[in-house]
Structures are given as C-alpha cells and as structure tokens.
C-alpha positions as CSV (number, residue, x, y, z in Angstrom):
1,M,-6.0,22.8,-13.4
2,T,-2.0,24.9,-14.7
3,F,0.0,24.2,-17.2
4,L,2.4,22.2,-13.8
5,Q,-0.3,20.0,-12.6
6,R,-1.4,19.0,-16.0
7,L,2.7,18.0,-15.8
8,F,3.5,16.6,-13.2
9,G,-0.2,14.8,-12.2
10,P,-1.7,15.1,-8.2
11,P,0.5,15.9,-5.6
12,D,1.7,12.8,-3.6
13,I,-0.5,13.1,-0.6
14,G,1.6,10.0,0.8
15,K,4.9,11.8,0.7
16,L,4.6,15.2,1.7
17,K,2.4,13.9,4.9
18,A,5.7,11.6,5.1
19,K,7.4,14.9,5.0
20,G,5.3,16.9,7.3
21,H,5.0,19.0,4.1
22,I,2.7,21.1,5.1
23,R,2.2,23.7,2.4
24,G,1.9,21.0,-0.3
25,L,-0.9,19.3,1.9
26,V,-2.6,23.2,2.4
27,K,-1.7,23.4,-1.4
28,A,-3.5,19.7,-2.0
29,L,-6.7,21.2,-0.9
30,S,-7.1,22.8,-3.5
31,Y,-6.2,20.2,-6.8
32,G,-8.1,21.0,-9.9
33,D,-11.7,18.6,-8.7
34,D,-9.8,15.4,-7.7
35,E,-12.6,15.4,-4.7
36,S,-10.4,12.5,-2.7
37,L,-7.5,13.6,-3.6
38,Q,-8.6,16.4,-1.5
39,R,-10.0,14.6,1.5
40,A,-7.1,12.7,1.8
41,A,-5.2,16.5,1.9
42,I,-8.0,17.2,4.6
43,E,-7.4,13.6,6.6
44,A,-3.4,14.5,6.2
45,L,-3.5,17.6,7.5
46,E,-6.0,16.5,10.6
47,E,-3.1,14.9,11.9
48,M,-0.7,17.4,11.6
49,S,0.4,19.7,14.1
50,L,-1.0,22.9,12.6
51,S,-0.6,26.5,14.1
52,R,-4.3,28.2,14.8
53,E,-3.6,30.3,11.2
54,Y,-3.6,26.2,8.8
55,K,-6.4,24.5,11.4
56,A,-8.9,27.8,11.1
57,L,-7.6,27.1,6.7
58,V,-8.0,23.3,6.9
59,G,-11.4,23.4,9.1
60,V,-13.5,26.2,5.8
61,H,-11.9,23.5,3.5
62,K,-13.4,20.6,5.3
63,L,-17.2,22.2,6.1
64,L,-17.0,23.4,2.1
65,H,-16.3,19.9,1.5
66,Q,-19.3,18.5,4.0
67,K,-21.7,20.8,2.1
68,A,-21.1,19.8,-1.4
69,Q,-21.3,16.3,0.1
70,V,-24.4,17.4,1.5
71,A,-25.6,18.9,-1.1
72,S,-25.3,15.7,-3.7
73,E,-27.4,14.0,-1.6
74,I,-30.0,16.2,-1.5
75,D,-30.1,16.7,-5.2
76,K,-30.3,12.7,-5.5
77,T,-32.7,13.1,-2.4
78,S,-34.8,14.8,-5.1
79,E,-34.6,13.3,-8.2
80,K,-36.0,11.0,-6.1
81,I,-39.2,12.7,-5.0
82,R,-39.1,13.4,-7.7
83,R,-39.4,9.9,-9.3
84,H,-42.2,9.1,-6.1
85,E,-44.6,11.7,-7.6
86,A,-45.0,10.3,-10.7
87,S,-45.0,6.8,-10.0
88,L,-47.8,8.0,-8.0
89,A,-49.6,9.6,-10.5
90,H,-49.0,6.9,-12.5
91,W,-50.7,4.8,-10.1
92,S,-53.1,7.3,-9.9
93,N,-54.4,6.1,-12.9
94,A,-54.7,2.9,-13.7
95,S,-57.4,0.9,-14.5
96,D,-56.7,-2.3,-11.7
97,Y,-57.6,-1.7,-8.7
98,D,-55.6,-4.1,-5.9
99,S,-52.3,-3.6,-8.7
100,S,-53.4,0.9,-8.4
101,Q,-53.9,0.2,-4.4
102,M,-51.0,-1.5,-3.6
103,G,-48.5,0.4,-6.2
104,V,-50.2,3.7,-4.2
105,G,-49.1,2.6,-1.6
106,W,-45.6,1.8,-2.3
107,A,-45.2,5.9,-4.1
108,K,-46.5,6.9,-0.5
109,M,-43.7,5.3,1.0
110,G,-41.4,5.6,-1.0
111,L,-41.6,9.7,-1.5
112,E,-42.7,10.3,2.5
113,E,-39.3,8.6,3.6
114,D,-37.3,10.9,0.9
115,E,-39.8,13.4,2.0
116,A,-38.3,13.1,5.1
117,K,-35.0,12.6,4.9
118,Q,-34.8,15.3,1.9
119,K,-35.3,17.7,5.3
120,G,-33.0,16.5,7.8
121,L,-29.8,16.8,4.3
122,L,-32.0,20.3,3.8
123,A,-31.0,21.1,8.0
124,E,-28.0,19.7,8.2
125,A,-27.1,22.6,4.8
126,K,-28.8,25.6,7.3
127,Q,-26.5,24.1,9.6
128,L,-23.6,24.0,7.7
129,D,-24.4,26.9,6.1
130,H,-24.1,28.8,10.0
131,L,-20.9,26.7,10.8
132,L,-19.1,28.3,7.9
133,E,-19.9,31.7,8.9
134,Q,-18.0,31.3,11.8
135,A,-15.3,29.4,10.3
136,K,-14.8,32.5,7.5
137,V,-14.4,34.9,10.3
138,E,-11.8,32.6,12.3
139,L,-10.3,32.3,8.5
140,E,-10.1,36.0,8.9
141,A,-8.9,36.8,12.0
142,A,-6.4,34.4,11.3
143,M,-4.6,36.8,8.0
144,A,-5.2,39.3,10.0
145,E,-2.7,38.2,12.5
146,S,-0.4,36.5,9.5
147,K,2.7,36.6,9.0
148,D,3.2,34.1,6.1
149,K,2.3,34.8,2.8
150,H,2.2,31.4,1.7
151,F,-0.9,30.8,4.2
152,V,-2.8,34.6,3.7
153,I,-3.1,33.6,-0.2
154,E,-4.9,30.1,0.2
155,A,-6.9,31.5,2.8
156,Q,-8.0,33.7,-0.5
157,K,-8.4,31.5,-2.6
158,V,-10.9,29.4,0.2
159,L,-12.6,32.6,1.0
160,G,-13.6,33.5,-2.7
161,R,-15.0,30.1,-2.1
162,L,-17.5,30.8,0.0
C-alpha cells in the first residue's frame, strides 16, 4: 500500500460507481489486499458500459479472484483430509473394537467426501488456469491496440500478477 493510499484510505466504490469513474474503479482493483473492496470494484465495473479493453482487464481480475478463492478452498480441504487421515490412524489403533470400527467408518466417510471435493477443486483450478491463459492473450491484444495510457499501465500491473 502506498503512502497516499494509507493517507486517504480506501476508495469509495459507491461514489466512484455513481460518478461513472471507470479509472478510479480500475485502480481499486489493485488496492492493497482488501479482497472485498476489489470484488465490489469488479461488480461495479461489470454493471457499467465498458470498452472491450476494459472488459478484458476486469475479466482477468475476476478470474484471479476466483482462482484465489479456489486455492483457499483447496488449502482448507487439504487440512481436513490430513485431519481425517490422523483420525483414521488413531481409530485403527484403538483398543475398544466397537468404538474403533465406528471411528474408522466416520473417518473413512469424511476422507472420501473431502477427497472427492478436492478432486473437483483441482479440476476447477485447472480450468481457471486455462481461462486465465485465454484472458491473458485477449488482454495483451487489447494492450497492443490501445491508445489509453492508463489502461496500458493497469494491464501491465495485472499481467505482472499472472
């Protein structure tokens, strides 16, 4: 976060949207680590009439946010899988047979559910990577055609994150 961002605080997405201030909303896409503010900027921009180049820029930002959400879910599910595996190991070594069988059953069921979820999330992440590659090509083409310096600067920033 820059000195000016700390000094003036986060952008007011509602005011920027009301004024039709596309450049301000585009700058908000890269504002610090505030994902909710960035998502609000994406939503505001999607409701506006944008040129093809800005639509491409917003599309890449949206895909990056989706990818971050999927990555977070993958991390959470991986942790749950590790806990199920630890539980399974614990119950497999338990001395009380009835409790052991019930514990093993619950751990296996949870493990299977989370492994299936993880498989789906990994497929979604792979699909998002493919979509991001396509969006990157589209954004690079828009940059090559654009005469809007502001757009080119913002596009270079987002391409640096890919």
